[in-house]
N, C-alpha and C positions, 0 to 999 in steps of 0.2 A: 511642577514637582509631584502634584497629586496624580497626574496622568502617568508620569514615569513610575511612581510607586505602584500604580495599578497594573501596568504591563509587567513590571518586575515580579509582582506576586503571582499573576496569572501564568507567566512563563515558567516560574518556579514550580507551580503545581503541574504544569504540563510535563516538565522534566521528571518530576517525581513519578507521575503516572506512567511515563515511558519506561523508566527504570523498573517500576513495579511490574509492568507488562513483561519485560525481559526476565525478571526474577521469577515470576509465576510460571512462565513458559519453561524456564530452565529447571525449576524444581519439579514441575509436573513431568517433564521429559525424563529427568533422572529417577524420579520415584517410580514411574511406570516401567522404565527400563530395568530397575532393580527388581520390581515385582515379577516381570517376565523371566528374569534370571532365576527366581525362586521356583517358578512354575516349570521352566524348561532350562536345564543347565546350559549356560553359555549364550542364552538368548537375550536380546535387547532390541530396542526399537531400531537401532542402526543395523543390527544383524539378527533379524527375527527368525532364528533357527527353530523349526518345528512349530511356528506360530502361523496361523492362516492369514492370508492377505486381508480377509474381511475383518478379522480381529485387529490387525494393525491399522486398517483404515478407520475403524471405530475409535481406537485409542488416539489416533491423530486428530480426529474430530473433537474428542474430549479435551485434548490439550489446546487446540485452537479456541474453543469456546471458553475454557477456563482462563486462558491468558488475556482475553478481552473482558469477560464479564466480571472478574474479581477486581481489576483496577477500575472498571466503570462503576461498580458498586461503591468502591472507596471514594471516588470522586463525587458521586451523588450524596454520599454520607458526610464527607468531611470538608467539602468546598462549597462555594456559592452556586455551583452548577445545579440547575433545575432540569427536570425532564423536558420542559418546553424548549430549553436551549439546544437539545439534540436535533431539533427540527425534523422529526419524523412526521412530516405533514405533506399534504399534496402540494406540489410546487406551483409557483406562479407560471404563467404561460412561458414556455421555452421551446426551442427548436431542436429536436433530436436529429433532424436531417442535416443541421449545421454542426451541432456540438459533437455528435458521434464521429463523423469523418475527421474533424479537426483534432479531436482527442486521439484517435487512432493514428493520425498523421504525426502528432507530436510524440506519441509512444514509440512508433516505429522509427522515427528519426533518432530518438534517444537510443533505441536498440542498435541502429547502425553505428552511431557514435561510440556506443559501449563496445561493440564488436571490434571496431577499429582500435579503440584504446586497449582492449585486451590483447589484440595482436601485437601492438607496439610494446606493451609491457611484458609480453610473453606469458600471459595468464591463460591457463587451459580452461576451456569451457566444459564443465562436467554435465553430462546428459542424465536427467532423471529417468527412472524406469517406470513404465506404466504396464499394468496387466493388459492382455490382449482383448478381453471381453468379460462378460458376466457381472456378478455383483461386485467383484473386486474393482473393476473399471468404473462402475457407477459410483462407488464410494470414493475413489480417487477424484472423480469429477466433482463430487460434493465438497471434498476437502480442498481441492485446488482452485475451483471456480466459484462455487456458490458461497462457501463459508467466508473466504476473504472479502468478497464483494459486499457482504452484509456486515460482518463484524468490524472490518477495518474502516469502512465508511462511518459506521456508528461510533467508533472510538476516536478516530483522528478527525474526520470532518464534522462529526457530531459533538463529542465531548470536548476534545482539546480545542477545536475551533470555537466551540461555544464559550469556553473559558476566556479566550482571548478576544472574542468579538467586541466587547465593550471598548477595547483599545483601538478599534478601527479594523477595517477589512484587510489592509496590507499585513499587519502583524498577525491577524487571525489566520490568514492563508499561509504565510511563510513559516511561522513558528512550528505548527504541527507538521507541515510538509517536510521540513528538514529532519525532524525526529523520525517521521515515517520512512524517509530514505535511509537514514543511518541504521534504523532497526532491522533493515534487511541484512545487515552485517556482510555485505558484499559490495565492493566498490563499483562493479559493473552494473549489477541489478539496481544498486542505489541511485545511479544516474537516471535510469528510466523511471524509477519510483519517484524521484524528486520532481521530474518534469510532469508526470501524471498527477502527482499530489497537488502541485500548484494549480493545474487546470481544474481538478475536481474541487479544490478549495474555492476557486473562483466561481465555479458553477453553483456550489452550495450557497455562497453569498448572493449570487445574482438571482437564483431561483427561489431562495428562502427555504430550501428543502435538501435533504441528503439523498432522497430517493432517485433523482436523475443520476447522481454520482454512482449509486449502487448499480444502476442499469449499465452505465458506461464501463464501470469496473468489471462487471460480470461479462460483458461482451468481449472486452480485451482479454480477460482470463480464458474465455472459451476459444478464442483464436489461438492463443498460445498453447492451450491444451490440444487443440486439433493439430497444430503444426508439430507438436511433440509426438503425438500418436502417429502421424504420417512418417515422421523421421524414423520411428522405431519399426513400423510394420508395412509401410508402403514402399514401392520401388523408389530407389534413390532419385531417379530423374523426375518422377512425379512430385515427391516431397520437396525437392530443391526448387522446382518451378513454382509451386504454390507459395512456398516461403518467400521466394524472391519477389513474386507478384505482390504479396502483402507488404513486404518491406519497402517496395518502390511506389505502389499505387496510392496508398493512403497518405504518405507525405506529399506527393504531387497533387492529389485531389484536395487534400486539406489546405494546401497553399493556394490553390485556385479559388476555393471557397472563401478563404480569408481575404484574398485580393478583391473579390467582388463585394464582400461584406464591407470592407473598408471604403470602397468606392461609393457605397450607399450610406456612409456615415456611421458605420458600426464602430464602437469604442469599447474596449475591455473594461475601462475604468467607470463606465456609466453604471449608476445604481449602487456603487460600492460606498461603504461608510468611511468618512474621513477619520483620521486618528493619528496615532504616533507614527514615527518613522519605522519602517520595517525592521531595521537593525536594532531598534530599542529592546528587542527580546533579549539581546546579549547584555543588557544592563542587569539581568538576573544572574548572579553567580551560579546558582543551581543549574540554570539552563546552559550556561557556558561550559561548566564543568562536565555536564552530561554529554554535550556535543563532543568535547575533547575526548572523554572516556569512550564513547561509542566509535569515534574515529580510530583511536588507538586499538580498541578491541577488534575492529574490522581489519585493520592492517595486520594485527597479530594473527587473526584467523586465516587471512589470505596467504600467509607464508607457511 
């Protein structure tokens, strides 16, 4: 019973932190959009009429930082989470040559499954717009590649996973991973996010550090950024060929690496902490309600 109460309380705080993240992000977005409207009539972050791309990029950077740092401060202030639980330390020996291709293989397999699901459901894939060059492109690179790799790993694999870690590795990996996926507020992106989050959560538990996850997250973001840039500005044949290569090569190469690793006795469960069952996070009413709320919110936004 004590262990159940422990996971219930930790999962509840994770849910509260996730909702606070969503609230802060929404409030900052709305507030900055309103301020832009006062400066330039009709302007907002979604329609930055008369606002430079550099300014928009800096404001997006501010929103991304605030949405993570404010909930993180609250968790360090009001929960049992300690700075050491974030695991911002050098990792135990790990193999980037194995983990990176396997991670990219899983991510691109999920991307393929998501694309198929979107096609079956008739969901249109909206393409983001990137500047062609200059400071505007660099800022978008920071916002889309650098910032998420650092802040999301710090928040989800650091803080949320740190709260659930005493309950065992399974709950610590799955609980934040599901919230991470749902907070994308997109059923297709959420599928890829869930697969990636489970692997990054496993890596944080196995290596004892969130730094390897930051590196893998960053590389994956860079590949997506590069593909998007090519889709917008390169010849169609070139961009399609490179994107197809990435989508097919990494899953096949990752599968080959996994096969050989298994032949040599590799087990994902090795080195993980025992604890409660992974589904015990749903013994927390706050966690369960948050998951249902985010699911409904995502369905509502996607229509």
